N, C-alpha and C positions, 0 to 999 in steps of 0.2 A: 570586321566581320571575322567570327572565329573559324578555325580550321574545323571541317566536318569529317567526322570518323563514322564509318560503317562498321557495325558489329555483325558477324554472321554465326550464330551459334543455337542449336536447338534446345538449350537448357535455358528457360525463359528466366529463372532466378538469376543465372549468371549474367544473362544480357542486361537486366536491371541493375544488377551490382555494377557492372562495367559502364553503363550509362550514368549511373549516379556518380562514380569516382571521376570519370573523364569529363563530365560537364562540371563538376567541382574544380577540376583543374583548369577549366577555361574552354574546353571543346564542346563543340555541337556534336550530337550522336543521333544515329538512326540505327535502330535494331532491327535485324530479320531473323527469323527462325528457320528459313530455308533459303535456297538460291533463286527461286522461282520469278522474282521481280527485281533481282539486284542488278542485272545488266541493264535493264530499263532505266533504273535509278542512276546508275553511272553515266548514262547517255544524258540525262537531264540536268544532273547536279555536278557541282565542283566538290568532288570527294577528295580529301588530302591523304586519307589512310584508311584500310581495310584490316580489321582483325577477324581472321577466319578460322573457325574449328575444322579440323581434319575429318571429324566423325560427325557427319550431318545425316539426317534421317533418309533424304531422297539423293543425296550426292556425296562424293567424297571431295573434301576441301581442296586437296592439291590438285585432282582433275579439274575442278571448277576454275582454279587460278589458271592452270595451263590453258584452258579454253579462252579464258579473257585475255591472256597474253597473246594467243594466236590471232585474235580479233583486233588486236592493237592497243587494248587498255594497259595503261603503265602505271596505274595507282599503286602506290607502295602497299605491301602486304606483310603483316605478321601473323604467323600461324600461333594459335593459342590451343594446344591439344594435349590430350592424355597419352598420345601416341608418343613414347619417349625412347624408343630405340633409335640407334645410330642410323640405321637405314631409313627409319621414318623421317628423321630431321633431314637427311641428305635428300630424300624424295621431296620434301618440302621446299628446300632450296632449289632444288632442279626445276620444279614446277613453276618457279618465278617468286617464290617468297623471299622477302628481304630480311626477316627476322623469324625465330622460332622459340616459342617460350612453351615449357611444358607445365600441365597441371599437376599438382597445386602450384601456384605462383604467388609471388608478392606484388600486390596492386601498385605499391609505389615504383617498383622496378619496371612494370608494364608502363605506367604513366611516363617515366623518364624515358624509356625506349621509344613510346609514341613522339615525345617531343623531339628527340633526337633524329628520329627518321624523317619526320615532316621537316624539320630544319635542313637536313641534308639533301632532301629530295626538292627543295624549292629551288626553282630556276631564276635565271637573269629575267628582269623585266622587260616585257615586250608591251609598250604602249601604243595604242592606236587612238587618234584624235580626229574629230570632225566637229568643227565650230565649238560649241561648248560641252561637248560629249568627249570625255576621255575613258578609254578601257584599258585596264592593266591586265594583259592576258595571263600572267603568271599568278597573281593573286585573284583573279577573277573579279576585281573591283570595277564598278562602273560609277563615273561621276558626271552629272549633269549640272552644270552650273554651281560647281562645288558641293553639290549634294549628292550623297552616295545612294545608289539605286540598287536594290537587291532584284537579281534576275537569274533565272536558271541557267545551267551550263549551255544548253541548246540555245536559249535566247542570247547569251553573250557570244557564242560562236556565230550565230547568225548576224549579230550587230558588227562584229569583227569583219565578216565578210562583206556586209554592205559598206562600211567604211573603206575597206580595201577596194571594193569595186568603184567607188565614187572617185577615188584617186586617179583611176584611169580614164573615167569617162568625162570628167569635168575639169581637166586641166587646161 
């Protein structure tokens, strides 16, 4: 299963360009033109990385990321913004950003940074097993009888809780 990258930018052409190049590099992508449904999406899906513009129509990207961090979301963030002053970059990092790229940008540089950040942020594997079900919490892979099953983040988290619970109830 490919790493999933969420792109949040109100420029439709840029979102399409990023989706094209990132999918060509082997990533799955989902584009959003505002932040209204992003938090719900993060709750339900296993997102490896977010690319966030600082200048969104109904929100400021750094404030959005700050709010996500306060709610416990730890998905890595690359800010992709025309805001290129030192203070703007510092605010991006202070809000919880992991990298900051200014527009105009080199697409190959962005792809390389995405790969590096995803690799760096991946954690040690926590594997939960019950009978023929195996759930790798870090990669969010679910195997049933050696066959991979695609589940949402919410479904995986529930499955992990059920497996943890059975260990205590049926020993």
